[in-house]
C-alpha positions as MATLAB code, in Angstrom:
seq = 'MELQQKLPADIFFPEIDEATKQFIDATRAQSRALASAEPHPMTFNVEAIRRLTPEARAAFRYIWEREQQRYEEFQRRKMMVN';
ca = [
       3.753    6.163   11.220;
       4.265    8.919    8.654;
       5.218    7.596    5.221;
       8.085    9.255    3.369;
       6.469    8.882   -0.039;
       2.958   10.279   -0.490;
       0.026    9.790   -2.814;
      -1.089   12.877   -4.767;
      -2.933   15.282   -2.466;
      -5.302   16.448   -5.197;
      -6.942   13.025   -5.586;
      -9.793   12.141   -3.227;
      -9.310    8.766   -1.536;
     -12.400    7.803    0.483;
     -12.160    5.618    3.560;
     -12.229    1.889    2.969;
     -14.889   -0.293    4.560;
     -13.953   -2.932    7.115;
     -15.057   -5.909    4.978;
     -12.801   -4.831    2.109;
      -9.894   -4.290    4.527;
     -10.335   -7.794    5.891;
     -10.489   -9.272    2.378;
      -7.331   -7.433    1.320;
      -5.502   -8.439    4.503;
      -6.467  -12.094    4.081;
      -5.381  -12.101    0.437;
      -2.120  -10.402    1.364;
      -1.421  -12.937    4.094;
      -1.945  -15.799    1.649;
       0.302  -14.252   -0.993;
       3.014  -13.463    1.581;
       3.104  -17.102    2.600;
       4.010  -17.945   -1.000;
       6.622  -15.224   -1.554;
       9.393  -14.178    0.801;
      11.121  -11.629   -1.440;
      12.390   -8.282   -0.179;
       9.732   -5.560   -0.319;
      10.001   -2.905   -3.016;
       8.299    0.463   -3.395;
       4.946    0.101   -5.129;
       4.816    2.358   -8.157;
       1.605    3.905   -9.418;
       0.234    5.810  -12.390;
      -1.451    9.015  -11.203;
      -3.677    9.329  -14.268;
      -4.857    5.734  -13.920;
      -5.695    6.370  -10.253;
      -7.769    9.401  -11.252;
      -9.931    7.143  -13.459;
     -10.674    4.609  -10.717;
     -14.002    4.548   -8.917;
     -13.944    5.976   -5.394;
     -14.177    2.452   -3.966;
     -11.231    1.273   -6.071;
      -9.202    4.338   -5.032;
      -9.937    3.535   -1.385;
      -8.726   -0.044   -1.852;
      -5.658    1.146   -3.777;
      -4.744    3.635   -1.052;
      -5.101    0.987    1.646;
      -2.894   -1.485   -0.232;
      -0.348    1.151   -1.270;
       0.043    2.579    2.243;
       0.528   -0.874    3.771;
       3.100   -1.874    1.152;
       4.910    1.456    1.413;
       5.042    1.113    5.198;
       6.400   -2.425    4.858;
       9.080   -1.200    2.427;
      10.101    1.775    4.587;
      10.300   -0.376    7.721;
      12.434   -2.893    5.813;
      14.758   -0.082    4.680;
      15.090    1.267    8.253;
      15.946   -2.178    9.627;
      18.430   -2.730    6.811;
      20.137    0.615    7.543;
      20.355   -0.191   11.265;
      22.115   -3.483   10.527;
      24.628   -1.917    8.132;
];
């Protein structure tokens, strides 16, 4: 699925390792069980992202893309209902 909003193209985001993905997914699943609020777009500070380590940028990109996808899918479903 192609996201409508994009991260800056001039920042290198390395691939994320499988162990970190699994940790993030498990943490996300636990936090989702506690909160059932509507998804919102996840904002970011480009300059702060530039200062992150490559590993942190990889984790950020993984989290941001998943949250953005969740938000865009929510918006599409909401538009189809209305």
